[in-house]
C-alpha positions, 0 to 999 in steps of 0.5 A: 485522494478527493473524496472520503471513504466513509461509511454513513450510519443509517438506521433509523434515519431517512434517504430521499430519493427524487425520480418513480423510474429505472433509476429511481429503482437502481437506488432504492435497490441499494438503499434497500439493503440497508436499515434507513427508511426511504421516500420516493418524491415523484408524480407516478411511479415504475411497477417495482417501486408501485409493488415496494409501496404497496408492500410498506416498504417504501413510502411515496409522496407524489405531492409537489416538491419544494425544499422542505422535501428534503429537510432532515434527509440523511441522503437524497438521490435525484435520478428522474432521468432528465438531466434539467429535472435533476439539476431543478432538483439539486438545487432544491435539495442544497438548499435544505442543505442535504447531501446529494448524489445526482445520478450520472452527474459527478460534477453535482455530486457530494457522495459517490456510490460507490461498487459494493461487496456485500457480505454484511455486515462486511462491506467493501465500498470500491470508489473511482470517484467517479472516473471509471465506473468499469473498473470498480466493477471489475475489482468488485467482481474479483472480491466477489471470488475472494470473500466466500459468501458466509464471511459476513455470518463468520464476522457477525459471530465474531462480533457477537463473541466480542465481549467475552473476548474483552473481558477474558483476554488482554488486547494482544490476546484479541488480536491474535485470537481474531488473526486465528480466527479469519485465518485458521481451522475456524474459517475454513470450519466455517465456510462448510456451514458449519457455523454452531462447530465455528461458534464452539470453537471460537468460545474454547479459544476464549476460554481456554486461550488456546489458540497460538498466541506468542507473547515473546517478543520478535523482531522482523528486519523487512526490506521495504523496496525501492520506494514505492509502496507496491514493491514491497513483499506480501510478507513484509506487509504482513509483519507492518500488519501485525507489528506493535512497534516501526522503526523506520529509515529516512528514506521510506515513503509515507503511503509504506507506513500506511500498510501498517496497522493504525495503533501501530507506534512509529518511530523514526530512526533515519540518519542522514549522512553526516548527521546521525541523531539515531547511532546504530548502536542505539537503534539496536538497543531500543530493538533489544528492549521492546522486543523483551516487553513482548513486542511485535517489531519492526525494523523496516529498512529502505531495499533489502536489509541484507544489502549495505543497510547494516541488518547484520549488526543488527541480527547480532545483536538480537541473537546476543539478547536471545530475541527471535527474528526474521529476515524479511528481503526487498527489492533492492536498489540495483533490482529497482533501478535496472528495471527503471531503465528498462534493462536487466543486471545480468545480459547473456553473452555482454554481462553475465557477472554482477558485482554490489559495492558500497561507494564508501566503507567507514569512517575511518577506511580506505576508499573500497577498492572493487576496480579490479572486478572491473573484467569483460563481461561485468557489472558492478552496481555502485550503491552511496556512489554519488558523494564520491563521483571525483574519486570513482572517476579517477579509480576508473580512468586508471584502470586503463580500460575506460573506452570500454566502460558505460555508466548508467545512473538511477536517482531514486529508483521507481519514484515519480522523480527518478532521475535516469543519466547515462554517462563514461567515465570521465564525464561522470562527475560532470553528469551527477552536477550537471542533472543535480542527481542526489542519493538515494542513487545507484551507478552502474558502472559496466565493461562489457565483454569487448565483442558486445560492447556496443551495447547499452541500455534502452529507457523506456517510459511505458508504466513508470514515469521517468525523466532521462538524462543522457551524457555526451 
């Protein structure tokens, strides 16, 4: 972010608007929604501003403007409509140490005016750092449609009852109360105009703690998707926002964690290959222990928790401890990787069977034997296979069908530094070394039906930044 969004306290503070025409009037309309004192600096006022001055809602100073005119202002808007005059006034305001917004001149702005959805005290500000005001207005329109007109009144009602809730309920119960208020029958009742009835419902819930509060600890095994935060499911986001503690993997994008409540505890339990600081039994142990303390726990995993993520072991431990748990599926790496190439996991008439396999099993096991799956019309997605590329290459070559097999490799799918490569079986190791491919990566080993063996993915570059490397 080049700009930092923040709401300023305006009650009893001064806002200076330099200019007396339409641009100044626009800024005046905006600030009149606050409790700030507005002072207009201009030799003359347009009819709208003159009327506001007569009503006593603004003050007007037609005198010569000096730096002292901007002293102690919470915010200064410069809006004369003349670029030259605006630039000169900007210099005077900065000489007074003011925070300045110059209309239509972002390079002179300390602060940018966002598009605003006003359901006071609920206020949503949308900014694009001055790059796309039309987009900001489009987003504003969508939000105006989503948020009912009386929502601010409900928020104000909740604010008046916060102290009552604080005296009677514990922190977790308070969170449950307000979640119930804003997502259930109270909000629906209030939206119909029945404020008194809504207030009675909230007061009764506070006094009796009858809002469905559940003090039982629980665990949600949540799939975060392949990396990008916009590929986690809505349910996954909801569980993150409800969580008291989050145990997350090594490959989780930090931006995904930003979707959680700010006060949720975050615990890194990553396991790097060959360096297992958090062995699986320790992870399952802390999940059980946290849930027994009554906490809402999220175990956040890359991809899908049910695909090569050891989710079954964690679920088994939770079940044995009689801990309620939920599995929230996520976009698995194979789906993300095929989409990154602009292709599909199955293709009618060419590849109608799909197998998901792992490139390695636990330490004492033999390498997985999946080559027998490579029948015509089959695609095998190999997870965690890069470190075992030589074994995979040798195994494919030993099948006798290598000439009908094509390999696609996607590393860090759907992320800004993803790499896509294509090769034939005998080139696998060389391609991985040449293109510096590392995990996390998916190897797609495809044996098309003989009549369509020439079909290939056609990597596209629209929407997702990718670097495509092709073996020869």
